[in-house]
N, C-alpha and C positions, 0 to 999 in steps of 0.2 A: 967141787968139793963134793962129796955124796951129801947129798941133803937130808935124808935119815928122816925122824919123825918128827912135826914141829910141836910133837906136846912131851918129847922127849927134851927137843930142844929148849923149850920154857921152864922143863924140870933141873935143865943143866944151871938156868938161872942165869939164861936169856929174856930181854925183852926183847920181844919183834916188832916190826911195823907194819902194815897190810897196805893196801893199796885204799883209791877215792873211787867218787863216784866215776859210771860210766854215760848213764846214757845226754848226759850234756855235750862230752865231745863226740857220741854221735850224730847229734844233730849237725853239731860245728860241722862234720865232713859230708853230711847235705840226706841223714836220715830224715823221713819228711813225717810230718803228722798224722797219724792212723797207718803209718807203715810198720811192717815187723820187724822189731829191730833184730831179732835171733837169726831174720832173712838173710841179712850179709855175713851170717858165718861162714855161707854160701858164696853169695855174689860181691862182698865184697872185704873178703877172708883179709887182704893183707892192712885195709884203716881200720880193722877192729885189730887185729894183732898191732899197730901201729897206738892203740890207747893203752894196751899193757907194755908196750915197750917204754912209753913217756912214763909209768908209773917205778917202772925198772931205774929206768936212768936216774928218777929221785931219791931211790933207797929204798925203795919196798923191799921186804925179804918176800911177801907173796904176791900174786894177782889175780882176783878173780877172772871170770870170765862173761862172755855175752850169751848169757844163757838163764838169765832171771824168768824168765816168762818161756821157758822151754818146754813145760809140760804140754801133752797131745791137751789138756782142758784152756790152753792159753792159747796154743795154737791153733786149734780148729775156729778161733775167731778170723783165721787167716787163710784157712782153706787148706792147713799145713800140718794138720794134725801127724798124719802117716809121714811127716818127714823130720818128726821127732828125737829120733834116733841117728839119721843122720845130721841134723842142725846142731845135737849139743856136742856130737863126738868131733866136732868142724871148729865148734866155740872154743874145747878145751886143745884143740890143735894149736886154733890161734894164741892161746895165751900160753901155750906150751913154748912155742915157736919165739915168743917173746921173752920168755921166763931164763931161757937158756938153762945151765944144770945146777945153777946155786942159786936159783928162787924158783920157791913153791906157787903151785897154780891151785888155789883151793875153790873149785867150780861152781859156780852161783845156781842154788837151786830154791826160788821165790814161789809163793803160795799158787796153787793151783787157782782160786778164787771162787772155789764149789766149797758149800757150806754144808756140815754133816748134820748140825744140829735139824736142818730143813728137809734132812733125808733127800738132798740131793744128787748125795754121791755118798755110794760104800767106803765103808777104811780098804777093800779090798781093792777095788776103784781107785782110788787115790795110791794105794801100796804096788798097786801097776805102772802107774803110771810113771813116779817115782823111782818104780828098779827100772822102768827106761832109760829116763833121762841116767842114774847113776851107772848105772852099766856102762851108757855110752859117753858118757866123761870119763867116766877110768880110761878107755879105749881110747881117749884122745890123748890122755896123758896125765891124766889129773893127780893129784899125790892127794887130796882133800877134797870134800863137798862143803860148799857152806851153803846151807841151809837158812837162810836170812827171808827177815820180815816176816816172821810167824803170830799170830794173834792167838790160835786152837792149839791146845797141847795136843788133843786128837790127831791132827793133822799132822802136828811135827814129830807126834811120835811113829807115825805111819812113815815118814819118811825116814826117819832114823832107820827103821828098822829094813827100810827095803834097802838103804844103801849100808848097812853092818851086815847085811845075810846075803847080799849078792854083789857085795865086791872087796876088796882089801884096804880101801879109802880108809883114810881117817875122817869121820864125820863133828865138822864144826855145826851148832843149831843157834842161831843168834833168834832172840823175838825184837819186837817193837813196844815201845810202852809210850802210852802219853799223861804227863801231867794231871790228876783230876782236879775239882773244886777241892775237895779237902787238902789237897795240898802230897797224895802221896802217888804212886805208878803204876798204873795196867796196863795191860793190852784191848785191844777193841772187845775183845770175848772175855774181859775182867782177870786176868790172871794176873796176878802182882809179881816183881821178879822172880821172889823165894818161891811162887808155886810154876813158876815156869823154868828154872833152873831144876827143881827136884823132878819134874819131870821129863825134861831131858835127860839128865843125869841116869837114873832111871830106868830109861828105852836105851840108855848104851853109849851118848854121844862122848867123843872123846876132849872138847872143846865145847862152853859152852858162852852166852854172852847178848851183848845186845848191841842192833845197830838201826838208823833213821830216825824218825823221833823229834830226837832232842838232839840241841847242840851239845858241848862235851861236858858242859857243867854238870846237867843231870844229871848226865852219865854216873858221876861219883857216887851219887846215893844210889842209883840203878845198880851197879857195881858192887856194893856193899851189901845191900841185900844178897844179890845172887854168893856171896864169897861166905855167907855166916853159912849158906845149906851146904857149900862143899869145901872143906881152907886145901884141899888140893889140886881140882881140877883150872885147866887152864881158865882165864876168861878174854873174851877178846871183844871188842868193841871197836862197832865203827860210827863215828858220828856225824852229824850236818855239820854244815860249818854254821851254826846258830837257828835260830828259829827263824824261817821265812817272813820276808814282808813283803808285802805289793806295794812294786814302784811302776807306774805306768802300763801296771796291766799285769805286770811278770815278777813271778815270785824270785826275792832279792834274799842273798843268804849274806847277814853281814860280818859272819867274824872271816879275821882276815889270817893268813897263815900263823903270824906271832901269837894271832889270839888262842887257834889252839895250841900249839905248841907249847906255853904256858901253863894249860890245865896239864899236861903229860903225865910231872912227877907228882897231882893228887892222885891220877887216875891209878897210876901202877902205885901209890901209896893205899892205896883203896883196895886192890886189887888185880888188876888188869896187865894181860902178861902179852898183848898184841894193841897193837891201838894202832888204826885205821880211819878210813874218813867215808862219808857214805853224801848224800844229796849235799852240792854245794862245796864239795870241794876240790881240789886240783893236785897236779904233781906239786905245783908250788907247796899249796898245805901238809902233802904229804913228807917232802923234801924237809920245812922246817921240825912237822913231827919226829922225824929221822934225826935231824939234828939234835932236837932235847935228850929223845933217848938214850941214845950212845953218847 
């Protein structure tokens, strides 16, 4: 069936299911510590597509792409800055191949790692880097960009503008929040969920939300704050499988699939329209969430 716009599907009353973690599965397939994940879009295309295919089989309505660190600023650490356009296009093509015609591709764009506040980068340079990614992701077959794990409103705004002004893609923008000692939520740069939502909406985002940082229980409070800013805009949540614990020197995420699925009704009641996973989540988590939503 024709996919149409994600925001239109939400406004028609659908609650949608997104995908889960990617990095874990790339490492299981042989990605080595210190190796560039995005380079696999060229060298291990089928393995990248298989990650997306697993989430499609689990019942996801949309899948991301292996392009989180695909900006020229991130890729320069591996000597691949000049390959940014090619790698992002390949990332979108891999997810498109897995998604088929009925599932949306929401191609990932992560932070650049550069700080505007210190003068390390200019807004124009950020805009140019995000433009390169967004244009290439659209060329590879993406339906939307998922600008995610943002902490700085100014960087997020440049990413949103670059995608809106240079592509026809829907634009999702999500921020990462941590619980403070006061019990409220802030990004690393001090933004509240309400501040982040307001900045993203004013910049033109079609969908807003939160990812990573928190388990699904805390996401209810974050969604409540975002929904208070805008009663109409779709909200997406990509929650971790709980807060990580260090066991035998490695991070373990404690929430089982049924734990996350149990929280889906509360998230929907708070105003979330799209629910998926982030760190520690698997196709089993997504299948459980899909069963709960549907």
